[in-house]
DRENLUM-861634 format. One record per residue (C-alpha): residue number from 1; residue in one letter; x, y, z. Coordinates in nm, 3 decimals, padded with zeros to 5 digits. Each point is the difference from the previous one (the first is absolute). Layout:
! residues N
> NUM_A_X_Y_Z
...
! end
This chain:
! residues 316
> 1_M_-01.012_-03.552_-00.849
> 2_R_-00.011_00.306_00.223
> 3_A_00.190_00.155_00.290
> 4_I_-00.088_00.241_00.277
> 5_G_00.213_00.314_00.007
> 6_L_00.008_00.216_00.311
> 7_D_00.110_00.359_00.056
> 8_V_00.069_00.032_00.373
> 9_G_00.011_00.367_00.092
> 10_G_00.008_00.196_00.321
> 11_T_-00.377_00.051_00.011
> 12_T_-00.152_-00.265_-00.227
> 13_V_00.060_-00.358_-00.111
> 14_R_-00.126_-00.027_-00.359
> 15_A_-00.028_-00.332_-00.182
> 16_A_-00.100_-00.106_-00.351
> 17_V_-00.047_-00.323_-00.191
> 18_V_00.207_00.038_-00.318
> 19_D_00.008_-00.225_-00.305
> 20_T_00.294_-00.080_-00.228
> 21_Q_-00.088_00.296_-00.225
> 22_G_00.034_00.247_00.287
> 23_S_-00.375_00.057_00.029
> 24_I_-00.158_00.052_00.342
> 25_V_-00.306_-00.217_00.046
> 26_D_-00.085_00.068_00.366
> 27_T_00.123_00.210_00.294
> 28_A_-00.013_00.018_00.379
> 29_R_00.147_00.227_00.263
> 30_A_00.049_00.044_00.373
> 31_G_00.144_00.260_00.233
> 32_T_00.368_-00.031_00.096
> 33_P_00.033_-00.092_00.371
> 34_S_00.299_00.109_00.205
> 35_G_00.130_-00.334_00.137
> 36_E_00.173_-00.281_-00.191
> 37_D_-00.252_-00.272_00.086
> 38_A_-00.297_00.226_-00.072
> 39_L_00.153_00.110_-00.331
> 40_E_00.055_-00.359_-00.108
> 41_D_-00.356_-00.083_00.108
> 42_A_-00.126_00.280_-00.227
> 43_I_00.211_-00.121_-00.293
> 44_S_-00.113_-00.359_00.045
> 45_G_-00.359_00.118_00.033
> 46_V_-00.013_00.177_-00.337
> 47_I_00.179_-00.293_-00.166
> 48_D_-00.255_-00.245_00.143
> 49_E_-00.286_00.228_-00.103
> 50_L_00.115_00.000_-00.362
> 51_R_00.089_-00.372_-00.006
> 52_N_-00.352_-00.082_00.113
> 53_R_-00.126_00.168_-00.315
> 54_H_00.274_-00.121_-00.238
> 55_D_00.118_-00.359_00.034
> 56_E_00.243_00.037_-00.293
> 57_V_00.240_00.212_00.212
> 58_V_00.336_-00.178_00.015
> 59_A_00.242_00.253_00.157
> 60_V_00.028_00.324_00.194
> 61_G_00.222_00.301_-00.058
> 62_L_00.056_00.255_00.277
> 63_S_00.125_00.351_-00.073
> 64_V_00.099_00.213_00.297
> 65_A_00.136_00.349_00.059
> 66_G_00.325_-00.104_00.164
> 67_F_00.342_-00.160_-00.038
> 68_V_-00.032_-00.353_-00.137
> 69_A_00.303_-00.229_00.024
> 70_N_00.143_-00.150_-00.318
> 71_D_-00.146_-00.338_00.091
> 72_R_-00.342_00.165_-00.044
> 73_R_-00.121_-00.176_00.314
> 74_T_00.084_00.256_00.268
> 75_V_-00.109_00.356_00.074
> 76_M_00.306_00.161_00.157
> 77_F_-00.166_00.333_00.081
> 78_A_-00.322_00.179_-00.086
> 79_P_-00.047_00.352_00.141
> 80_H_-00.381_-00.015_00.010
> 81_L_-00.042_-00.371_00.076
> 82_A_00.075_-00.214_00.305
> 83_W_00.252_-00.238_-00.156
> 84_R_00.369_00.005_00.091
> 85_A_00.221_-00.281_-00.137
> 86_A_-00.318_-00.206_-00.039
> 87_P_-00.033_-00.316_-00.218
> 88_V_-00.328_00.128_-00.140
> 89_A_-00.024_-00.216_-00.313
> 90_D_00.042_-00.324_00.194
> 91_R_-00.245_00.106_00.271
> 92_I_-00.273_00.090_-00.249
> 93_A_00.065_-00.314_-00.207
> 94_K_-00.047_-00.212_00.311
> 95_R_-00.325_00.177_00.085
> 96_V_-00.162_-00.022_-00.343
> 97_G_00.153_-00.317_-00.141
> 98_L_00.120_00.159_-00.323
> 99_P_00.344_00.099_-00.135
> 100_V_00.074_00.365_00.082
> 101_T_00.243_00.243_-00.161
> 102_L_00.101_00.331_00.157
> 103_E_00.110_00.325_-00.162
> 104_H_00.042_00.373_00.060
> 105_D_-00.314_00.178_-00.118
> 106_A_00.175_00.225_-00.252
> 107_N_00.186_-00.298_-00.147
> 108_A_-00.328_-00.186_-00.035
> 109_A_-00.159_00.304_-00.165
> 110_A_00.295_00.029_-00.240
> 111_L_-00.036_-00.361_-00.103
> 112_G_-00.376_00.038_-00.045
> 113_E_00.055_00.298_-00.228
> 114_H_00.270_-00.189_-00.191
> 115_R_-00.214_-00.306_-00.059
> 116_F_-00.336_00.168_-00.066
> 117_G_00.028_00.380_00.010
> 118_A_00.199_00.305_-00.100
> 119_A_00.342_-00.171_00.003
> 120_R_-00.083_-00.294_-00.229
> 121_G_00.283_-00.074_-00.238
> 122_T_00.258_00.220_00.175
> 123_R_00.348_-00.121_00.090
> 124_V_00.099_00.258_00.265
> 125_A_-00.283_00.174_00.186
> 126_A_-00.045_00.176_00.332
> 127_L_-00.326_00.030_00.190
> 128_V_-00.042_00.294_00.237
> 129_A_-00.305_-00.036_00.224
> 130_I_-00.095_00.338_00.143
> 131_G_-00.238_-00.013_00.293
> 132_T_00.055_00.084_00.366
> 133_G_00.369_-00.040_-00.086
> 134_I_00.185_-00.144_-00.298
> 135_G_00.045_-00.368_-00.072
> 136_A_00.204_-00.120_-00.295
> 137_G_00.071_-00.307_-00.207
> 138_L_00.259_-00.066_-00.269
> 139_L_-00.022_-00.250_-00.284
> 140_L_00.315_-00.112_-00.180
> 141_D_-00.058_-00.223_-00.302
> 142_G_-00.350_-00.060_00.130
> 143_E_00.116_-00.120_00.342
> 144_I_-00.038_00.176_00.334
> 145_Y_00.327_00.143_00.131
> 146_R_00.012_-00.030_00.380
> 147_G_00.362_00.078_00.082
> 148_A_00.239_-00.207_00.210
> 149_H_-00.230_-00.021_00.302
> 150_G_-00.346_00.035_-00.150
> 151_V_-00.072_00.365_00.083
> 152_A_00.084_00.184_-00.324
> 153_P_-00.092_00.250_-00.131
> 154_E_-00.099_00.241_00.280
> 155_L_-00.032_00.294_-00.236
> 156_G_-00.237_00.191_00.227
> 157_H_00.285_00.054_00.244
> 158_L_00.247_00.153_-00.240
> 159_T_00.105_00.333_00.150
> 160_V_-00.113_00.281_-00.230
> 161_V_00.018_00.288_00.252
> 162_P_00.293_-00.037_00.244
> 163_G_-00.122_00.100_00.345
> 164_G_-00.356_00.028_-00.130
> 165_R_-00.327_-00.130_00.140
> 166_A_00.022_-00.272_00.263
> 167_C_-00.094_-00.347_-00.123
> 168_P_-00.137_-00.285_00.215
> 169_C_00.297_-00.207_-00.119
> 170_G_00.224_00.222_00.216
> 171_K_00.162_00.195_-00.284
> 172_Y_-00.068_00.351_-00.125
> 173_G_-00.092_00.119_-00.346
> 174_C_-00.113_-00.333_-00.146
> 175_W_-00.165_00.004_-00.342
> 176_E_-00.333_-00.120_00.140
> 177_R_-00.011_00.299_00.237
> 178_Y_-00.032_00.221_-00.310
> 179_C_-00.178_-00.231_-00.244
> 180_S_-00.293_-00.192_00.153
> 181_G_-00.352_00.054_00.125
> 182_T_00.142_00.089_00.341
> 183_A_00.245_00.242_-00.161
> 184_L_-00.275_00.167_-00.203
> 185_A_-00.190_00.079_00.320
> 186_A_00.315_00.118_00.180
> 187_T_00.093_00.230_-00.289
> 188_A_-00.350_00.147_-00.009
> 189_I_00.010_00.076_00.373
> 190_E_00.342_00.166_-00.035
> 191_L_-00.125_00.211_-00.291
> 192_L_-00.312_00.104_00.190
> 193_A_00.220_00.128_00.281
> 194_R_00.224_00.182_-00.249
> 195_Y_-00.284_00.158_-00.199
> 196_P_-00.286_00.066_00.243
> 197_G_-00.326_00.106_-00.158
> 198_E_00.092_-00.120_-00.349
> 199_S_-00.199_-00.321_00.015
> 200_T_-00.370_-00.056_00.057
> 201_V_-00.099_-00.365_00.034
> 202_L_00.322_-00.120_00.161
> 203_A_00.030_00.305_00.227
> 204_R_-00.343_-00.067_00.143
> 205_K_00.082_-00.365_00.059
> 206_V_00.325_00.087_00.178
> 207_S_-00.170_00.256_00.222
> 208_D_-00.269_-00.252_00.092
> 209_D_00.226_-00.305_00.037
> 210_P_00.365_-00.007_-00.118
> 211_G_-00.005_-00.379_00.013
> 212_S_-00.271_-00.008_-00.264
> 213_I_00.244_00.094_-00.276
> 214_T_00.087_-00.318_-00.191
> 215_G_00.169_-00.059_-00.332
> 216_R_-00.333_-00.106_-00.149
> 217_R_-00.166_00.323_00.112
> 218_V_00.286_00.210_-00.132
> 219_A_-00.029_-00.169_-00.339
> 220_A_-00.375_00.061_-00.005
> 221_A_00.051_00.366_00.089
> 222_A_00.258_00.033_-00.277
> 223_R_-00.255_-00.129_-00.250
> 224_D_-00.239_00.267_00.128
> 225_G_00.256_00.275_-00.062
> 226_D_00.123_00.061_00.355
> 227_P_00.332_00.188_-00.052
> 228_I_00.180_-00.142_00.305
> 229_A_-00.103_-00.354_-00.091
> 230_Q_00.123_00.054_-00.354
> 231_R_00.337_00.122_00.131
> 232_A_00.023_-00.307_00.223
> 233_V_-00.070_-00.227_-00.296
> 234_A_00.264_00.186_-00.203
> 235_E_00.251_-00.068_00.279
> 236_L_-00.088_-00.369_-00.008
> 237_A_00.049_00.000_-00.379
> 238_K_00.342_00.161_00.043
> 239_W_00.117_-00.256_00.253
> 240_L_-00.143_-00.290_-00.196
> 241_G_00.202_00.112_-00.303
> 242_E_00.315_00.059_00.207
> 243_G_-00.029_-00.341_00.165
> 244_L_-00.068_-00.183_-00.324
> 245_A_00.311_00.161_-00.148
> 246_L_00.206_-00.152_00.284
> 247_V_-00.162_-00.338_-00.059
> 248_A_00.070_00.020_-00.374
> 249_D_00.361_00.106_00.056
> 250_V_00.057_-00.315_00.206
> 251_F_-00.216_-00.262_-00.175
> 252_D_-00.066_00.139_-00.350
> 253_P_-00.347_-00.160_-00.032
> 254_E_-00.189_00.001_-00.325
> 255_L_-00.324_00.053_00.192
> 256_V_-00.112_00.143_00.333
> 257_V_-00.345_-00.099_00.122
> 258_I_-00.163_00.242_00.246
> 259_A_-00.231_-00.192_00.232
> 260_G_-00.159_00.049_00.343
> 261_G_-00.288_00.213_00.118
> 262_V_00.152_00.331_-00.112
> 263_S_00.022_-00.129_-00.358
> 264_G_-00.377_00.045_-00.021
> 265_S_00.066_00.375_-00.018
> 266_A_00.277_-00.033_-00.261
> 267_T_-00.174_00.231_-00.247
> 268_L_00.076_00.283_00.243
> 269_F_00.376_-00.050_00.011
> 270_L_00.143_-00.261_-00.236
> 271_D_00.066_00.223_-00.302
> 272_E_00.181_00.253_00.218
> 273_A_00.193_-00.279_00.173
> 274_R_00.120_-00.124_-00.341
> 275_E_00.134_00.349_-00.073
> 276_H_00.193_00.009_00.328
> 277_Y_00.127_-00.353_-00.065
> 278_T_00.128_00.093_-00.345
> 279_A_00.173_00.310_00.135
> 280_A_00.160_-00.175_00.299
> 281_I_00.125_-00.325_-00.151
> 282_T_00.368_-00.013_-00.092
> 283_G_00.050_00.061_-00.372
> 284_G_-00.373_00.015_-00.064
> 285_R_00.039_00.144_-00.349
> 286_H_00.241_-00.271_-00.108
> 287_R_-00.155_-00.326_00.120
> 288_P_-00.325_-00.195_-00.029
> 289_L_-00.235_00.085_00.286
> 290_A_-00.222_-00.242_00.186
> 291_R_-00.367_00.006_-00.080
> 292_I_-00.210_00.091_00.305
> 293_R_-00.343_-00.159_00.027
> 294_T_-00.263_-00.051_00.266
> 295_A_-00.080_-00.354_00.113
> 296_H_-00.268_-00.187_-00.192
> 297_L_-00.100_-00.225_00.289
> 298_G_-00.048_00.284_00.249
> 299_D_-00.004_-00.097_00.366
> 300_N_-00.062_-00.364_-00.096
> 301_A_00.353_-00.040_-00.139
> 302_A_00.153_-00.146_00.318
> 303_M_-00.278_-00.259_00.038
> 304_V_00.024_-00.103_-00.366
> 305_G_00.379_-00.015_00.020
> 306_A_00.001_-00.201_00.326
> 307_A_-00.249_-00.251_-00.139
> 308_T_00.199_-00.029_-00.323
> 309_M_00.320_-00.066_00.196
> 310_A_-00.179_-00.274_00.193
> 311_L_-00.118_-00.167_-00.321
> 312_E_00.341_00.030_-00.166
> 313_A_00.168_-00.151_00.308
> 314_L_-00.203_-00.318_-00.047
> 315_S_00.161_-00.061_-00.337
> 316_V_00.360_00.049_00.118
! end
């Protein structure tokens, strides 16, 4: 028995056939169109592509970067997708003729890590997915915590710098504006303006094309010894530690899993982030501290988690 798990992002729809052991046996992908009908065509297309190769598929799990209602049938809002108050699960189920579950992508990733990855065996765990922004999931006694209306926990939009950098959410100083791939690039550009002539690789890229500075390129430059890039990474480490201390003060998890694209560069910043976390948390010398690990499933966690949710829903 297998399910198809999908990770529906702002640029790509990724899908995987997943078995009951959390193993991926096949994948497919498509670009993310801008309109609702076109997006649902793309989703149905990758599902049909995989079903044609795997007739043992019995369910579909969708994970999306957006607000999912507690009924897990409706996408209330997704900043980078076309849906607004849309009954997505029912629409896709009707198209493909299979039961469909729906979940926030970070929640799905958290469940995937709990069932098959870094969070196995934990009772209270938080997943912080650091990419373009920050997504987050919280597990209490092994179950996803969604809040009263299905949108918790929006950790990326905790205010860490009052009046700080503008965020697309409409607020200022959100955690993800200082701790994300986007933030890493923004910090590097600010530092280049503050310390002209101190960098080499990044300075040349900015002079040629300021838009070419990305978090991935900053991380690569830091590995190569670029001093501005290394300062930018140190800033990310600081804000990761500060933010995790806030999370721990509220939820007291036994484990924090760092996921998302930026986690691939964790060797550059995670040890320093742990130091900031230990220093910032309330009563850090007098309490057990959460372990901080990187995700074991990598960027497949949301697909594995979504497929697992779909399989588990069949037995309820």
